[in-house]
N, C-alpha and C positions, 0 to 999 in steps of 0.2 A: 672333705678330708676326713677319714677315719682315724682317730686317735688311740693308741695304746697307752694307757695313763696308769703307771706305777702308783702304788699307795705308800704312804708312810703313815702308821697309826701310833700316835704317842700315849702311853700310859706310864705314869711315874717318872717321866723323864725318859723313857725307852723306848724303843722300836717293838711293837708287838702286833699279834694278829689275836683276834678273838674269834671262836667257834660259836655261830647263832647268835652272835651279839651279846655273849653271856660274860660278864666281867671277870667271872671266876675259871674261865676257860680260856685263859690267855696264854700265848707262847711267846716268849721274848726272842727277838732276832738281833739285837744289837742294842748298845748302850751310847751309841753315837748317832743320834738323827741326822745331825748335818752331813756327817760323812755318808750317810746311807742316802740321803737326798742327793748328794753330789755324785754317788755311784751311779742312780739311775740317769741322772743327765748325761754323764759319761758314756752310757750304754746307748744313749741316742734319743731318750724320751723328750718330748715335745712339750710335755705338761706334767707336772707333780700333784698328786691328790694327798693333802695333808689333812688329818683329822686328830684333833684334840679328844680322845675317848674319855678322859677325866671331865672335860667341860660337857661332853654331851650327856652324861650321868648326872651332873650337879648343876648345869646351867650356868657355870662361872668359868671362865678361861683360867686354865692352869697351865699354860705352856707358852705364853706370849713370848717369852724372852727365846725360845727355841725356835719359835715360829718366824720371828723377827731374824734371826740368825740364817734360817734357812732362805728367807725371801731375799736377803742381801747377798747370800752366797752364791744362788743360782741365776744363770742367765735366762733360764725357760720360765715361763709363767706357772705360778702354784695357784690351786683353788684349796681353799681352807674351810673345814667345817666342824661342827663340834660344839655345843653350847652357845651359839649365836641367837640369842632370844631378844635382844633389845637393839634399838636404832644406834645406840653409843657404841655397843659391841661391834655391830656392822662398821661403823666409821672407823673404829681403833683399828680392826683387822685389815681393812683396805688402805688406811693410811700407814700401816706399818710395811706395806708392800704387798699383800695378796692381790692377785688379779681377779680372783673371784671369791665371793663369800657365800657359802653354803647355808640356807635356812632350812631347817627340819622341823621340828617341834611348833616352832612359832606360827608356821604356814596354817596349822590347824587351830592353834590357841588363840592367835590375834593375827588374821590376815592383812589388818590394816598396817601393820608394821612391814609386812612383805610389800604392800601397795606403795608405801612411801618409799622404801627402800629401793625398789624398781624406779621411782619417779626420780631420786637422786642419781642412782648409779647404772640404771638401765642394764645391759647385758651382764654386768659382773654380779648380778644376782642370780642365783642359782638355787632352786628349791630340790632337797634331798626327799625322795619319797620312799621311805622303808616300809615293806609290806610283809606279812607273814599270812600265807594262806589268801592272799590278795587284798587283804585288809590292812590298813595302815597303823604302824606301831610308832609309839612316841617316846621321848625322854630317853635316849640311848637304847631303844627298842623293848624297854620295860613295859609299858603301857599299851595295851591293843584298843583299838577303836573298831567301830564298825563301818566306817568310812573306807571305800574302796580307793587304790590307786589311781584309778581311772578318773574317778570323780574329783579327787584332789587334784589331779594334774589340770582337768579342765577348768577347775576354779583358778588356779593358778595363771593359767593363760589367759583368762579373762582378766586379770590384773595386771598383764603385761610383761610376765616371766617368759622368757625365750625358750628357757631349756631346764630339764630337770635330770636328776641321778636316780635311776630306779634300782633299788636294791631288793632281792628277795632274801629277807633275812634267815629263813630256814636253811638256805644253802650257803649262806655267808661264811667264809673260812672252812668249808665242810668239804671243798673239791668233789662235789657232785655233779658239776655241769650246771652251766648257766640256764636261767628260764628265759629262752628265747621266745616262747609263745606270748607270756605274760608282757613281757618288754615290748616286743611287735604291737600287741594289742593296745597297750596303753598309749603308744606312740602314734597308732592310727586313729584311735577314737578320740584322743584329746587334741591331736593335731599340733603336737609339740615335740622339739627336738629332746632326745633321750640319749643319755649316757648310761649304758648298762654297768651292773655291778652285781657281785655275789655268786660263788661257785665255779667261776671259769677255773678249769683245770687242764684243757688241752688245746692244742692248736685247733680241733674240729669246733670247739667252742666258740673261739674267737672268729673262726670262718663263717659259722652259723650267723653270728652277728653282723658281721662285714657284709654277707651276701643280702641282709635286709637294710643295708644302709639308705636305699632309695626312699624309706618310709619315713626317715628321721633320724635312725640311730646313728649317731656320730662318733662313738667310741666306747671303750670299755676299760674299767678299773680292773687292774690286775693286783692281787695281793698275794695271798698264801702259795699260790702256784709259782710264783716267782721266788718267794723265800725258801720254799721246799725243793726248788730247782725241778719243777716238773714242767717249767718252762723256762726257755732261755730268751731274755728280753730282745738282745740284738739279732738272734737268728729268727725270731718270731717276726721282728720287724722287716726284715731282709725277705722272708717268705710271704708277708703280706704283699710286697712289692710285686713279687710274681702272680698274684692272683688275677 
């Protein structure tokens, strides 16, 4: 199954989208994140991608009340990321009702935490790999490393992680098209399931990923293209059925 996963990004209690992960380049799309989440469920989404951007930058959860309200309001599963850097934070978000916890920075800084989280929660643990120019970026994409996305994905698979979310930071929120080549390469080289993210702007972008699903690309996160109405979620889902 190839999933089309709408994103709700939280900053200051509101729904926003960033450009290239830069906090100052935020566009607000609504002041009621719960209503937005319910909207995507009503459009036919099978999963929601929820991100605490303030948490990603600070390392401290800033929207637990909103997250809990979304978890309890939706019937579909929600994957949550942003600032999850301790086992206690992972415990908290999964106990609140998230079906998946997304770990990012800590996968590089302290992979032992990822290993223990996988031991406790197995497939509920997903690692977010955010890369600029193929190199991993940390702490809300502020800090650049020399580690490649493929190297990190391989390390995570060795720890028992089943899937990663791969985001090309330079394309995120820019509507420049998805980086199919890097996403496919990471999927094949690391031998891990991948959810694509960053830059999706057209039906062709989605189809290009869908056509590579046999290598392990199992879905795509949709953000600004939905909010700017360049893509219609329900129409896209219906179109995908015909492929």
